[in-house]
C-alpha positions in Angstrom: -6.7 88.7 153.8 -6.1 92.4 153.0 -5.3 93.4 149.5 -1.7 94.3 148.6 -1.1 98.0 148.3 -1.0 98.9 144.6 2.4 100.5 144.9 5.4 99.9 147.1 7.4 103.0 147.8 11.2 102.6 147.8 12.5 101.5 151.2 16.2 102.3 150.8 16.6 105.0 148.0 19.1 107.6 149.1 20.8 105.1 151.4 21.6 101.9 149.6 21.6 103.6 146.2 21.3 107.2 144.9 18.0 108.8 145.6 17.3 110.7 142.4 16.6 109.3 138.9 19.6 111.1 137.3 22.1 110.2 139.9 20.9 106.6 140.2 21.1 106.1 136.4 24.7 107.4 136.5 25.6 105.2 139.4 24.3 102.0 137.8 25.8 102.8 134.4 29.2 103.3 136.1 28.9 99.8 137.6 27.9 98.0 134.4 30.3 96.6 131.8 28.9 97.2 128.4 31.5 95.1 126.5 31.2 92.0 128.6 29.9 88.9 126.8 26.4 87.8 127.8 25.0 84.3 128.4 21.4 83.0 128.7 21.5 82.2 132.4 18.9 80.1 134.3 19.7 81.9 137.6 22.1 84.2 139.3 23.3 84.7 142.9 23.8 88.4 143.5 24.7 90.6 146.5 22.4 93.2 148.0 24.5 95.7 150.1 24.7 99.4 149.4 25.9 99.8 145.8 29.0 101.6 147.0 30.1 98.3 148.5 28.6 95.5 146.5 27.6 97.3 143.3 30.7 96.3 141.4 30.0 92.6 142.0 26.3 93.0 141.1 27.2 95.0 138.0 29.6 92.3 136.9 26.9 89.7 137.1 24.1 91.7 135.4 26.6 92.7 132.7 27.1 89.1 131.8 23.5 87.7 131.5 20.7 88.3 129.1 17.8 89.9 130.9 14.4 88.4 129.8 11.1 90.2 130.2 10.5 88.8 133.7 12.6 88.0 136.7 11.8 86.1 139.9 13.7 87.5 142.9 14.1 85.5 146.1 15.7 87.0 149.1 16.0 86.7 152.9 13.7 88.4 155.3 16.0 90.7 157.3 13.1 92.5 159.2 11.2 89.6 160.6 7.8 91.1 159.4 5.3 89.0 157.5 4.9 85.3 156.9 7.7 82.8 156.4 7.1 82.7 152.6 5.9 86.1 151.3 5.2 87.0 147.7 4.3 90.5 146.5 2.0 89.2 143.8 0.5 92.2 142.1 0.9 96.0 141.8 4.2 97.8 141.2 7.4 98.8 143.0 8.5 102.4 142.8 12.0 103.6 142.2 13.5 107.0 141.6 12.3 107.9 138.1 9.7 105.3 137.6 8.2 102.0 138.6 8.7 98.2 138.0 5.5 96.2 137.4 4.8 93.0 139.3 4.3 89.9 137.0 0.8 89.2 138.3 0.2 86.2 136.1 3.4 84.6 137.4 2.3 85.5 141.0 -1.0 83.6 140.5 0.9 80.6 139.2 3.3 80.6 142.1 0.5 80.9 144.7 -1.5 78.2 143.1 1.5 75.8 143.3 3.0 76.8 146.6 0.6 76.3 149.6 3.2 77.7 152.0 3.3 81.0 150.3 1.1 84.0 151.1 0.4 87.2 149.2 1.9 89.8 151.6 3.4 93.2 151.7 4.7 93.4 155.3 7.8 91.3 154.7 8.7 93.6 151.7 7.8 97.0 153.2 11.2 97.8 154.7 13.2 95.0 153.1 16.2 96.1 151.0 17.5 92.8 149.5 15.3 92.7 146.4 14.9 96.4 145.9 18.7 96.9 145.3 18.5 94.5 142.3 15.9 96.6 140.5 18.1 99.5 139.3 20.2 97.0 137.4 17.2 95.2 136.0 15.4 98.4 134.9 18.6 99.8 133.3 19.1 96.8 131.2 15.5 95.9 130.5 13.2 98.9 131.0 10.0 96.8 130.5 11.1 94.2 133.1 8.3 92.6 135.2 9.2 91.0 138.5 8.0 88.6 141.1 9.4 89.4 144.6 9.6 86.6 147.1 11.0 86.9 150.6 11.7 83.9 152.9 12.0 83.6 156.6 12.3 79.8 157.1 15.6 77.9 157.3 14.8 74.2 156.9 16.1 72.2 153.9 12.8 70.5 153.1 11.1 73.8 152.5 14.0 75.0 150.4 13.6 71.8 148.2 9.8 72.4 147.9 10.3 76.0 147.0 12.9 75.0 144.4 10.5 72.6 142.8 7.7 75.2 142.6 10.1 77.8 141.1 11.3 75.3 138.4 7.7 74.3 137.6 6.4 77.9 137.0 9.5 78.8 135.0 8.9 75.8 132.8 5.3 76.8 132.3 5.9 80.5 131.7 5.7 81.7 128.0 9.2 83.2 128.3 11.5 81.7 131.0 12.1 84.3 133.8 15.5 84.9 135.2 15.8 83.5 138.7 17.7 85.7 141.1 18.8 84.8 144.6 19.8 87.9 146.6 22.5 87.2 149.2 25.5 88.6 150.8 28.2 86.3 152.2 30.1 86.3 155.5 29.3 89.1 158.0 32.1 89.3 160.6 33.2 91.8 163.2 31.5 94.3 165.6 27.8 94.4 165.2 27.5 91.2 163.2 27.5 88.7 166.1 30.5 86.8 164.8 34.2 87.4 165.6 37.1 85.9 163.7 39.3 83.3 165.3 42.2 84.6 167.3 45.0 86.0 165.2 42.9 86.3 162.1 41.3 89.5 160.7 37.6 89.6 159.8 38.6 90.0 156.2 40.8 86.9 156.2 38.1 84.9 158.0 35.5 86.1 155.5 37.7 85.0 152.6 38.0 81.5 154.1 34.3 81.1 154.9 33.1 82.5 151.6 35.3 80.2 149.7 33.5 77.3 151.3 30.1 78.7 150.4 31.1 79.6 146.8 32.7 76.2 146.3 29.5 74.5 147.4 27.4 76.8 145.2 29.5 75.9 142.2 28.6 72.3 142.5 24.9 73.2 141.9 24.1 71.1 144.9 21.6 72.9 147.1 21.8 70.4 149.9 25.6 70.8 150.0 25.4 74.6 150.2 22.8 74.4 153.0 24.8 71.9 155.0 28.1 73.8 154.4 26.7 77.1 155.7 25.1 75.5 158.8 28.0 73.2 159.7 30.6 76.0 159.3 28.4 78.7 160.7 28.9 80.9 157.7 26.9 84.1 158.2 25.5 84.1 154.7 22.2 85.9 155.1 20.7 84.6 151.9 21.7 81.0 152.1 18.1 79.8 152.2 17.0 81.6 149.0 20.3 80.5 147.4 19.7 76.9 148.3 16.2 77.1 146.8 17.5 78.7 143.7 20.2 76.0 143.3 17.5 73.3 143.5 15.4 75.1 140.9 18.3 75.7 138.5 19.4 72.1 138.8 15.8 71.0 138.1 15.8 73.2 135.0 18.9 71.6 133.6 21.6 74.0 134.7 25.0 72.3 134.1 27.5 74.8 135.5 27.8 77.6 138.1 30.6 80.2 137.7 31.8 82.8 140.1 32.0 86.0 138.2 33.4 88.2 140.9 34.2 88.2 144.6 34.9 91.2 146.9 34.5 92.3 150.5 33.5 95.6 152.0 37.1 96.0 153.1 38.0 96.6 149.4 36.1 99.9 149.7 36.2 100.8 153.3 39.7 99.6 154.1 38.3 98.2 157.4 39.6 94.6 157.7 38.1 94.2 161.2 34.4 94.6 160.2 33.7 92.9 156.9 30.9 91.6 154.6 31.6 89.4 151.7 30.0 89.6 148.3 29.9 87.0 145.5 28.3 87.0 142.1 27.5 83.6 140.5 25.9 82.7 137.2 24.1 79.4 136.8 23.5 78.2 133.2 
């Protein structure tokens, strides 16, 4: 198997977030809430759209959790490249103004425990869902190390297995990493492959669908979230990583999950007929 490139260039700088170090820092600082009380979270669910749309939700979440020295990021594979369970296990990821180092020791622990996983860069090369978390992590913890994982499977059994591995390596790590599931919620309207029911705007439908998903997430029941999304056809792109993270958090002893903030793209764009939902959840 080919070695991972030592550096991953940004895939969405200048599109999903500001493309220069100075402007990106200003953008992130404007989205954070310095006075918010912080908790030691086991995990979070956080959106991954362009920061102009979902950044306020992401900023509200990151402002309310203590950021440890490492973070494990799990997101969906939007591009279709790479294996079903891809981990970028060494090297560094570049951002405007610097780089974030991969937690290579954590990567080795993960690969040793998870036979389905493969060290891979193809699934990450053009993927935005984890990259957009990094400006917040770096702003709050400049020495942060990360383990990026992208998933392309959908079955519940693999979600459970991944959750068990994540819980195990977090328990073994010298300092417990923060576990981050990257997900947006309902995608509805032209270009998203889902139309709202007759007489309902995409925004109203997104609110209804997203409430079902967030209610399930707040029970800390990964199986319920997975079942709810599939039965109600909720177009939540990161429901698989979210399911795995719920299993892991529950295994680590999480006792509650709280929705910090919810919004939709319509809150920014004003377009109620083409909408994406964003929810931020803290599990502790």
